[in-house]
C-alpha positions in Angstrom: 105.7 45.4 -1.3 106.2 43.6 1.9 103.0 45.3 3.2 101.1 44.1 0.1 102.3 40.5 0.6 100.8 40.4 4.1 97.5 42.1 3.4 97.1 40.5 -0.1 97.6 37.1 1.5 95.0 37.9 4.1 92.6 39.1 1.4 93.1 35.9 -0.6 92.4 33.7 2.5 89.2 35.6 3.2 88.1 35.5 -0.5 88.7 31.7 -0.5 86.7 31.5 2.7 83.6 33.1 1.1 83.7 30.6 -1.8 85.6 32.4 -4.5 87.5 30.3 -7.1 91.2 31.1 -7.9 90.0 32.7 -11.2 87.6 34.9 -9.3 90.3 35.8 -6.8 92.7 36.7 -9.7 90.0 38.8 -11.4 89.0 40.7 -8.2 92.6 41.5 -7.3 93.3 42.7 -10.9 90.1 44.7 -11.5 89.1 46.0 -8.0 92.7 46.2 -6.7 91.7 47.6 -3.3 92.4 46.0 0.0 89.5 47.6 2.0 87.2 47.2 -1.0 87.9 43.5 -1.4 87.4 42.8 2.3 84.1 44.6 2.1 83.1 42.6 -1.0 83.8 39.4 0.9 81.7 40.6 3.9 78.8 41.6 1.7 78.9 38.3 -0.3 78.9 36.4 2.9 75.5 38.0 3.9 74.1 37.7 0.4 74.0 41.4 -0.3 72.7 42.5 -3.8 75.2 43.4 -6.5 74.1 47.0 -6.6 74.7 47.4 -2.9 78.2 45.9 -3.2 79.1 48.2 -6.1 77.8 51.3 -4.3 79.5 50.5 -1.0 82.9 49.8 -2.7 82.5 53.1 -4.7 82.0 55.1 -1.5 84.9 53.4 0.3 87.3 54.1 -2.5 86.1 57.6 -3.2 89.1 58.8 -1.2 91.3 57.8 -4.2 89.8 60.8 -6.1 91.3 63.2 -3.4 94.5 61.3 -3.3 95.0 61.5 -7.0 94.0 65.1 -7.1 96.6 66.1 -4.5 99.5 64.8 -6.5 98.3 66.1 -9.9 100.5 69.3 -9.9 103.6 67.1 -9.9 102.6 65.4 -13.2 101.1 68.2 -15.2 103.7 67.8 -18.0 102.7 64.1 -18.6 100.5 62.8 -21.3 96.9 62.0 -20.6 97.5 58.3 -21.0 100.4 58.4 -18.5 98.4 60.2 -15.9 95.5 57.8 -16.4 97.9 55.0 -15.6 99.3 56.8 -12.6 95.8 57.5 -11.2 94.4 54.0 -11.9 97.1 52.1 -9.9 97.6 54.7 -7.1 96.6 53.1 -3.8 96.9 54.1 -0.1 100.3 52.4 0.1 101.9 53.8 -3.1 100.4 57.2 -2.3 102.1 57.0 1.1 105.5 56.2 -0.4 105.0 58.9 -3.1 104.0 61.7 -0.7 106.8 60.8 1.7 109.3 61.1 -1.1 107.8 64.5 -2.1 107.9 65.8 1.5 111.5 64.8 1.7 112.2 67.0 -1.3 113.3 64.1 -3.6 112.8 64.4 -7.4 109.9 62.2 -8.4 109.4 61.3 -12.1 106.5 59.6 -13.8 108.7 56.6 -14.6 109.6 56.2 -10.9 105.9 56.4 -9.9 104.9 54.0 -12.6 107.5 51.6 -11.4 106.3 52.0 -7.8 102.6 51.4 -8.9 103.2 48.4 -11.2 105.5 46.6 -8.7 102.9 47.0 -6.0 100.1 45.9 -8.4 101.9 42.7 -9.4 102.8 41.9 -5.8 99.1 42.4 -4.7 97.9 40.0 -7.4 100.5 37.3 -6.4 99.7 37.7 -2.7 96.0 37.3 -3.3 96.6 34.1 -5.3 98.9 32.7 -2.6 96.2 33.4 0.0 93.7 31.7 -2.2 95.9 28.7 -2.7 96.7 28.3 1.0 93.5 29.6 2.3 92.0 26.1 2.6 94.6 25.3 5.2 93.7 28.3 7.3 90.1 27.8 8.2 90.2 30.5 10.9 92.2 33.6 9.7 91.4 35.5 12.9 93.5 33.0 14.9 96.6 34.4 13.2 95.6 38.0 13.3 95.1 38.2 9.6 91.9 40.2 10.1 93.9 43.0 11.7 96.4 43.2 8.7 94.6 46.0 7.0 94.3 48.1 10.1 97.9 47.6 11.0 98.9 48.7 7.5 96.9 51.9 7.7 98.5 52.7 11.1 101.9 52.2 9.6 101.2 54.4 6.7 99.8 57.1 9.0 102.9 57.1 11.1 105.2 57.4 8.1 103.2 60.3 6.7 102.7 62.3 9.9 106.2 62.0 11.2 108.0 64.5 8.9 105.2 67.2 9.0 105.1 67.0 12.8 108.8 67.7 12.9 108.9 70.5 10.3 105.5 72.2 10.9 104.4 71.0 14.4 101.8 73.6 15.2 100.1 73.4 11.7 100.2 69.6 11.7 98.6 69.4 15.1 95.8 71.8 14.0 95.1 69.7 10.9 95.1 66.4 12.9 92.8 68.0 15.5 90.4 69.2 12.8 90.3 65.8 11.1 89.7 63.9 14.3 87.0 66.2 15.6 85.2 66.5 12.3 85.4 62.7 11.8 83.8 62.0 15.1 81.0 64.6 14.4 80.4 63.5 10.8 80.2 59.8 11.8 77.1 60.6 13.8 75.5 62.3 10.9 76.5 60.2 7.9 78.1 56.9 6.9 81.7 56.1 7.8 82.8 56.5 4.1 81.2 59.9 3.7 82.6 61.0 7.1 86.1 60.1 6.0 85.8 62.2 2.8 84.3 65.1 4.7 86.9 65.0 7.4 89.6 64.9 4.7 88.3 68.0 3.0 88.0 69.8 6.3 91.6 68.8 7.1 92.7 70.2 3.7 90.9 73.5 4.4 92.5 73.9 7.8 95.9 73.0 6.3 95.5 75.6 3.6 94.3 78.3 5.9 97.1 77.8 8.5 99.7 77.6 5.7 98.5 81.0 4.3 98.5 82.5 7.7 102.0 81.3 8.3 103.1 82.9 5.0 101.4 86.2 5.8 103.0 86.4 9.2 
């Protein structure tokens, strides 16, 4: 939630900077609910991009959420359809990071716990966006305070939290997966857009992880 406050505030400042009203900031934080997506919307609005282009770009950027939701599906198979729709709808990079870290540590994760995690983060995000919108007029240059780096810093923090435990428990396998993701990402970014490259590299990393896990079990 502390991470949401910082990034949400930065998003609100940027949204106010491109001319959004407080109502529009409230709606975009409630309905889009995606840090990277909202920053991209602001950038595209600033250059006057058409609505169709904005929708398609945000869709590609957030396509990773499909893979994220899919990866935790086995843990909630006993839930009702409505409950799982709620879990998937509010699952973000941050809450996914907390959830998967808890699973890696062997903790018992229930749907109620996950709903609590998601809803708390969702409400914090909305409040942070509104605070950024309210105070954004007093911060004409967000870059001066490093707010433009907030999203990158958050992703670095999430990555460190998620990779620390696997590196300790399964060092060789984790290094192979990381190497496959990095190499494939560099190659794919030369052949496709960054969004598609991320999805492709993720799938390749999953494949390498599965193959190395099966090999370890066989040995």
